[in-house]
N, C-alpha and C positions, 0 to 999 in steps of 0.2 A: 243363214245364207251370208249376212252382214260380216261375219268371221271368216267365212269361207273368201269372199272378196279381199277381205284385209290380208289373210294368208296369201293370195294371188300376187298382191302388191309387195309384200315383203320378201315373196321368192325374187321378184324381179331384181330386188336390190341386195339379193345375198351375196352377189360375187364382188361387190365393191364396198368400202365404207360409204355410210350414207351423205358424209361432208365431203365428198369428192369431187375435183375439178380437174379436167383434163385438157390440155391445148396443145393443138396442132397446127404445124405450119404447111401452106400450100402454096398455090400459085396467085398472083395479081390478077385482077378481073378489070382495074380500071388504072389508066395511066395517073401519075402523080410526082408533083417535082421535078417534071423533066423526065421521069422513068417511064418507060412503057409498060404496057399491059404484058401478062404472061411470064412476069421475072418472078422466079423460085424463090422463096423465102427459106432461108437457112438457119436454125438454131445452134448457138455454141455455147460454149462453157461460160463465156462472159454473159449470156442472157440469164442463164442458171444464177450466177452471182447477182444479176441485177435484180432478180427477181426476188431473192432472198434477202437482200438489203434494202430494196423499196418497199416491201410487203411483209415486213418481218412479223408486224403486230396481227396482220391477218392471217397469214399462214402457218398452219400447225406442222405441216412435214412436206416436204416438196422432194421429188427425185427426177432426175433426166429419164427417160427412156430411148433406147435403141433398139431397133427391132429387125432382124433378118430370118430367114429359114435356112436349114441347114440339114443334110443327111447327117442323122447321129447312128453310130456303130458302137456295139458291144459284143465282142466275138463274131458268132456268125449271123447275129439278129442287126437288124437296121429298119429305119423308118425316116421319113421327113418331119422335123416337129420345128414350132417357132422358138426362136431365141430370143430372150428379151436382155438388154443390160439396163441395170438398175443401180439406184441406191441404196446401201444398208437401211433397213425399215420400211422398204416397200413392202412388205408382207402383212403390214398393218393396213395400208391402202387397198391391197386386195383381199382383207380377211383371210389372210392364210395362216394356218394352223401346220406345225412342224410333226410329222409322225415318226421322224427319225432323223437323227444329226441335229444340224443347225442351220440358221439363214445365213445370209452374207454378213460380214462385219466390216468396220472401218480397216482393218489391218488387210483385208482381200482388197478394199478399194485402193488404198495408198500404195500398197505393193505389188497393184496390178495381177494379182495370182488368177492362175488358169484352174478356178474353181468353179463349180455350178451345183445348184440346188434344182432338182426335177420334181416333176409332179409324180403322183402314184400311177397315174395310167401310163407314163412314160416307163416308170419301173416295170409295172406288170407287162408292157409290151416287151422289152428288151431282156428282162432277167428271170423270166421264167418261174416268178413265186420266189427268187432268192432277193435278199437285201442288195440294194444298190449302193447304200453307203462304204464309203471307203474305196468304192472299185473305180476304175479308170475308162473313160469313155470316150470315142472320137468324134468330134464336131467338125466334118467337113475336113478331115486328115489331122486335125489339130486335138492332141491329148489333152484332157481335162479331168479333175478328180471330183466324183461326187461327194460333196459335203452334208447333204440333207436332202431328205424327201419330204414334201407337201401335199395335203390335202386343201382342197379349196371348197367353199358352199357353193361355188357357181357350178359345180358339176364335172363331169368327165372332161368336157371339152377344154375347161381351164386348169385341169390337171394334166393337159398335153404341153403346157408351157416348162421352157427351161430358163432359169435365171443365173446371170452371173453379173459382176461388176462391171458397170458402165464404162468404167476406164481401161478395164482390158479388152472391151469389145472395140472400144475407140482406137487403142494400142494396134490389136491383131487385125481389125477388118478396115482400116482406112488411113491409118497414121496420122489422125487428124483428131480435132476437137469438137466435130460435129455432133449434134444432139438430133434426134429424130421430134421427140416431143416431150411434154411435160406431165406428170401425173401430181396431184397435190391433195392434202385435206385442209379445209380452211378452218381457223379455230372456232372449236363449237360452242362458244359464247356467242357466238355472232347470231343474231337475228336472221330469220330466212330473208327477210328485204336486205339488212345489212349485208350478207352474203351474195346474193345477187348483184349488189352495187359493187362489190368487192371483184367479182369476177367481171364486170363490164368496165370498170376502172383498169384492171389488171391489161383486158384485150385493148384498150386505149393505148396504155403505154406501151405495149408491144408493137402497136401499129405505128406510133410516132419514133418509135427507137429503130423500126427499119424502113420507113419512110413509106408507108402504105396509108391509102386514102381511109379516113374514118369510116366512107360508104362501102367500101370492100368487104363484104361477107365472108369470102373465100380464102382470102391470103393468110388469116390469122384465125382460127375457129376455137372457141370457148365451149365445152360442154360442162356445166355446173347443175351439179346433182340437186342444188338449193332450188332451182327452178322445178325440177321434177317432183321435189319433197312438197313445194306451195301447190302445185296441181292436185298431187295424192291426197295432200292435207285438207284441200278444200272438198275434193272430191269425197273423201272419206267424212267431213263435216255434214256435207249434205246425205250422206248416207245413212250416218247414225240419227240425223234430224229425222229423216224418213222413217226409218226404223222405230225411233220413238214415238212418232206419231202413229204410227200403226199399232205398236204396242199397247199405248194409252187408248186409242180408239177402240180396239179390242177388248181391253179392261173394263172400261166404262159399259160397253155394251154387254158384259157379262155381267158386270154389278146391277145393271137395270134389270137384266133378265132374272139374277137371283133373287131381287128385291120384288119383282113383279111375281115369281113363284111364291116367295114367302108370305106375300100379302094374301096369296089364294090359299097357302096353308093356313094361314091363321086365319081367315074366314071358315075354312072348313072345320076348322077346330072350335070354333067358337065356344060351343056348348062344354066342351072339354075343359076349356081355358074358364069358363064360369064355373063348373063346378070345383077346378083347383083353388080358384079364389074363395068360393063359398065354403071349402075345407080350411081355409086360412092360409093360403099360399100368399106371398108378399109379391108386390108388383117387380120388384127386384128379382126374386126368383123365376118369374114369369119370362122377363128381360133376357135374363142368363139363360133359361132353357132353348127359348126362339133363337137368340143369337148364338149358343153352341151348335144347334141344328145347321143354322146358316153356315156357319165356320167348316162343319164337318162337310156339308155339301160341295162347298166351294174347294176346299181342300183336296178331297179325293176326285172330283172330276177334273180339278186344274192338275193334279200332279199325273192323273192317268192320260191327260192330253198332252202333259209333258213327256211322259215315258214314250207315247205313240209317237209324238214329233222327231224325238232323237232317234229312235228306231227306224224312222223314215229316212232321217238324214244319214244314218249309216249304212241303209239298203242302197239310196239313190247317190249316195257321196261320190263314189270313185266316177262316175258318169255325168258329173257335173262339171269335171276339169275342162273338158273342150270347151264350156261357157266362161271358162276363167274363175271357177269357184273352186277353192282349193282345201281339201279337209274341212267342210263345213260343220260345226257342232258347238256345243256349249260347255261352258267352263263349271269347275265344282262351284265356284261364287256367283255364278249365275244363277244357278239350280237353287242354292240358299237362297240367293235374292228372291228369286221366282215364288219360292215358298212362303219367304216372308210376306209377299206381295198379297200372294192368294191369302193367306190367313188375314191381313188387313182389309182386302177386298170383301172378305166374306163378314166380316165385322160391320163394315159400312153397309153392304147390303142388307144385313139383317137387322139394323139399328132401328130404323122407322118402323117395320111392321111390328118388331118386338115392343117399341115403346106404344104402338096403338093396341097391341093385344095386351098391356099391362092396365090400360086404361079401361077396358071392358067390365062394366058393373057385372056382378054376378047376377041378379034378377033379368037383366036384359038379355045376358049371355044364355039363360036358362029358357028363355021363349024363343030365342032364334032358330027358324026352320033348316 
């Protein structure tokens, strides 16, 4: 069940790099330095250069983003899709993999070429099973060449995007240097606390640059995945501790139960053990016999319980997705560790009864009822 919850969290982050930061501009909600509220903040290319220079050590990769919708046509097929103007390398931030062709490069950016990279679902919608690579498509009446087709772990919705160089988008759809927002990844060497501090510092720097009140939460917004990572890490730590406590509690209860069973078994076999000792059985052989029986009982019953548990998870697993438990199950390493733990538990549970059995005197054992 714990693995199922972890799989759910991993799926939520699958569409983006886990060290992602996104910055959006909005409207001011507070007057500041003589400027009225309701003023729209507009990012430009200068902001991009400022962020790269000011936070060079903290930023791993940064891309301007410009977004708009357009009617996309190929021959008789057409549909509306979201078009994003980005910097080459943005595929890393979105965890994109190329299924055909290539992603955007610096030559596309500098030359402001009319080229696009489309998602597999766009290819599926418009090309009827044919390859889109090298074909020309119309975006709002303007012809672009498809240079690549990508897949995205975020699913079908993320594969309905179309990417082009942001410089091309600036030139064609505005003739200016406006930027909608920024997507970036922070240096993976940063700790979670350092990454959160970096996001806050970057927000304050942009607020100062655009004359925005430090208390204005809507003019410039930052979504830092480091904060989500910290929350998830804290939650998973608590979950793992809970699972550990439950596991050890169950194991201890099992050890006590098996130990009691073995004490009862030794008591019931007192005469047998006395006869064995009278015939020359050493204390070591008695201890070995009792402990082997304990290990056998523990291993067989424990493995049977493990098989039943795995079977139940396989059966009810699909129905647990609505409770945010995705693909619950155990790995091979967990099975091996559980088997070793069961054998160890059997040894612990059988030791005291075995030691007691080895100390029985033959004459006392033979007189026992």
